[in-house]
N, C-alpha and C positions, 0 to 999 in steps of 0.2 A: 540646247540646238541638239534639233532631233538629229538620229544621223543616216544615212541614207543607208543601203542596204550595200551597200559597193566600202563607204565608208566606215562598219562595223565591221566591217569584216578584212578590210586593214590595220585596222585598231586593235582588231583581236588579234592578229597573226603576229604584231607588231608587240604584242604586250605577253605574248610566247614567253617562255623564261624558258622551256626544257621541254621535250620528249622522248620519256623513254619509254617502249617496247616491254609486255610485258612476257613471263614462261607464254601463255596464250597466244599463238599464232594470231598474227594480226590489230591485238589490244593493245592499246597504248594508252599513257595515263601525263599528263599534259600542269606543267606549272604553268598560270597564269599569274600575275600583276593586275588583282581586285581595284590598285588602286588606278590603271591606264587603262581597262579593259571595258568597255561599258554595258559588255556582257551582263558580269558579278553582280553592279547596281541591277540590272532587267531582272535577276534572278530572284535576288532578295524584295522585288518590292512584289512579284507574285509567288513567290515562296510564303504557306500557310505555317511553316516552321521558320521562316526566316525572324529576330528578335534586335533592336537596339544593335544588340553587338554581333549582328554582321553589319550593319551599315557600312556605308564607305565616312562616316564619317565618322565612327568611334575606329576605324583601321589607319584615316589620317592620323585621328588623337594620339592613338598611341607610338604611328611615327616620327608625328614632329616633336615629345617629349621624350618617347622612352629610344629613337629608333631602334627600334622591331619593324623590320620587312615583313610586310604580309604578304602569300602568297596562297592560292587556292588552287587545290588539288584537284582534277577534273578525268574524264575520259572522254567530253565532249572537242571535236576535233577546233581551230581555231575557225573554221570560214564557218560551221556551222551553229544556232542555237544553244548557246551553255542552260542546259535540262539537270544536272548534278556540279558539285560543287565541293567541298570542304576546306573552309578555311584555314589556315596558322601561324603564327608568326615567329619567323628569325629570333633567338632570346640567344645572340652570344656576348655570352658575359660569364669575365674567370672566375664567379664566386662560387655558379651551381655548373659547371660548363654549360656548352653550346645542348640548347633542349628548342623539340621545335614541339609549338604549342598553342593551342583551339579552344580558349585565347586568354592571352593573360590577363586582368584586373577582371575579367569576363565573367562573371557569376555561372557562366553557363553558354552552350555553341551547337546549336543540335545539327547534325552534317547533315547538308540539304542533296537527299539524297532522295533515291522513287521508291529500293527498297535494297534486303539487307544483304542481296548476296551486290551489287552495286557499292553499300559503304566497305565491304570487305577487299570487294578489289581494289580499290581507292589505300585501304590500310595496308592489307601487302605492300606496296609502293611505297609508301613510310616507314613500313619497317623495314625493308633494303634497304634505306635511309638508313637508319640509323646499323645494324648490321654490317655496311660496308666502313663506318666509323666516322658517318660526316655529320649524326645527334650523337647526342652523348644520349638523350631519350627523347619518349615525344608525348605528350595528352591530349584526349580529346575530355573535351565535357559535355558526353549529349545526356540529353532531357528526358527523350524520348530511343525506347532499343537499345542495343547493346551489338559491342563489335562479337561475331560467331568464332571461338572456340579457337580453333585455327591458327586467324591472324596471333596470338601469341600474346594480344592487350591480356591485362589484369585492372583490379577493380582498386584501387585508391584509396582515397579519400571519401569522404559519405556524408553528404547535409542536408539540411529540409530546407527545398525551395518551396514557396507561398507567394500563392494568385488568389487576388478579391473578385470574383464575379460582381460586375457590373448593373448586374441588367433590374434587379431589384432597384422597386420606386426609395427615393432619400430617405424617407419611414424603414424602409424597412431594413436598409440597410444600417439605419440606426440600433432601431431593435437587435440587431442582428450582432452589437457590439457588446459586450463582455456588460453588466448595470457596474460591478464596483469600479473594473481595472480602467476601464475604457470612459460612459456615458456621466459618472460621477465625474471622474477629471477633464471632462472635455467642460460638465456646467462648473466646474470650481475653475478652468484657466476665463470663462466669459463672468464669472463673479469676483476676479482678480482682476477681472481688465485689461489683461491680455491686448498689448498690441499685437497684432499681425503684419507685415508687408510681405510680398512675394514680388522676384521681380529676376535681371542679371547685372544694375549698378555692380560700380565695384565698392559703393558703397558698403552694399550685403555680401556680396562676395566678399569683403577683410573682415563683415561679422562672423556668417557662415565659417571663415580661414581661424578666423581666432576660437571659435569653439568646438571643432575641429582639431586642434593642439590641444585645448585642454581636457577632449576625450580618447584622445589616442593617447596621451600622460598616462589618464588613467586607466587606462588599459594597457599601459610598459609594451607601446609601439611609437614608431615616430610617427609624425604625420606625410600624406604623400604633397608633394608638390605643390608650391600654389602656383608654379604654369600649369598641372598637371589640368583644374581647373577654369584656369583661364583661358586653354587650348579645349577645350568642355565647352565653356559657355562661349567663344567666334565657333565652333563647331554647326551647333543646333542651334544656332539665331531661331526663335520662335519654337522651338519645342524643348525647350532647356528652363525648367524655375527655379531659383531658391529662395524656399520658406522659411521667414525668422517672424519667431517669436517675443515680445522685451516683456520685461514684464518694468516701468518708466521709459527708462533711456538706457535703461540694459536690457541684451539679445541674452535670450537665457533658452535660446534652444533654436538649430535650424535641420532643416532638408532639403533634397536637390536630387530631382527627381527628373525624367527625358520622355517626354513620349513619341510613341513610334506607331506608327498604321493604327489598331486602336484597343493601341497600353502603353499606361503611364505606370512608365520604370522607376520606384524606388531604390536609388543606391547611393546617395551617402546620410548621416543625419548626423548632429554631436548634438551634446548638448551641456548644461554647467550643473553641475547635480547639486548645488545647495539649491534651486529652486525646482527639483524634479517634481515637488508635492504640490506646484500649480497643476502642472496636467500639463505643461507644454508641446511638447510628442504627442500627443494621445490630439489635442486642439490642432498640429499643422497637417499629420494626417488625415485629418476629418472634411479639413477644408479642401488639401488639398481629394480628397474620395469627390467634395458637392463641387468641385472644380473640371474633374473626370464626367463624374455625372451632364454635366450642363456641356462640355466639350462632346457628349454624345461616344464617349469611352467605354469598350465590354471589362475591361480586367482592369486590374492591377495589380504588376507587380510587384511583389513587396518584396523579393529579391530571395537570396542562402543564407542561410544560417547555419553556424559552428554544430553539431550536436554537443557536443562541448557547449554548448550555451540556450541549456531551459530555458533560460528566462525571458531572453530573443524570442526564444519558440515561440514561449507563453504567449508573448506583447503582439505579433503578430496574429496569432489565432482566436484571442480576446476584438480585435477588431475585423472579424467573419471569415482570415483569410485561409487556405486549406491547404494543409503542406500535401511535398509531399519527396519523394527519397532524391537525392541526387547524387549521378552516382561520377566521378572519375574515373580516368581508363588510362593505365601507362601501360608504355612495353622498351625497356624489360622492363619487367614490373621493381616497385620502387619499396621499398623499407617505408613504414608512415614516418618514421622522425631518420631520414642522416645524418649524418657527419655536418654540414653544413646545418643543418638545424638545428641542431644543439648549436653550433655556434650563436647563432640569431639569437634561443633563449639564455644564453650568455648575458648576450646584451639585452637586451629584453631585464635587465636587474639593475641594470645603472641608469634607464628609461626615467625612473620619477627622480632622478636631482640631477637632470642635465638641462643645462639654461634656455630655453625657449630657442635662441637664436643658435642656437647648436644643437638642436632637437630638429629641427627644420633641416639646418646644413646634412644631418647624416640620413633625414628623409630623402632628401636629394638624389640623394647616393645611393642608398640603399634599391630603392625603389626601380635601379636600372636595372639592379642584379636579382630582383624574386622572380620580377616576372605569377 
């Protein structure tokens, strides 16, 4: 339903959570609820820097599954068009203390602002909430730009973020793939007659999740709760796809992608290591690339990779993706490994011996706290 001007203004006003005047006279910062204020979705739809992680579908899923309350910080008055916004989630969990994160479980989340000064003004407000003890710390995850030095934000984690430009022809995209690591494996998958299915059925979700549990165990990590993926499927109807490659009747690899605007986003991948030689993952990525081309999409977001995982970085670059540095910024400065991280590291040592039911239960509990 399209809101009229008067209706939109009333909805925006009712969605304002709080208004605070900054030290600069006449300058106000507002906290608004992006799930109730229709102006947020309008800004996301029109702003070039908006990604799937800004969408209300993503925010609703974070709220439904993990209980995180989303909030947008803006300098725009309730009755005005929304032209800037910095979206966060309130993460109030005892394991790491109350945090203000932009955004949990999101690879990145650019501030939707028009200039560096606008960003710094919003960050000064966020910093004040930390200084007054409202939050333990705050974190932003921009791909472009950075906070001004006067904001007090510091670099914390570093990652690689990869994107594949889809402007070339199908043949050009295939030729840009590494001959041995990708092209040969795609042909191997075809010779092995790997099965291929895609969709969002409960059966495909189950196959994906079983492979995910297997993969997370291999990585000494608990799996995300199944409820998270069910909620994503429900939220992104028509734009989320689960792809599964099988050898005979046995699923061997799976990926989950979400399409947003002109971009296909690879978010999760998992596999059975016993069948890696058959090329299931390159096969699935190639099928995703072909579908993206058919749909007229412009790029494929391959997601973030830990700097400490050169194998994953190489795999994405062998597919033809280009990597850029991705930095997270925090206030106040956070050490690379906190006391809580040490506890989690010690916990990971027990993962390989946990039964599946216990491992899933631990994941369902833990992910609410890590954000």
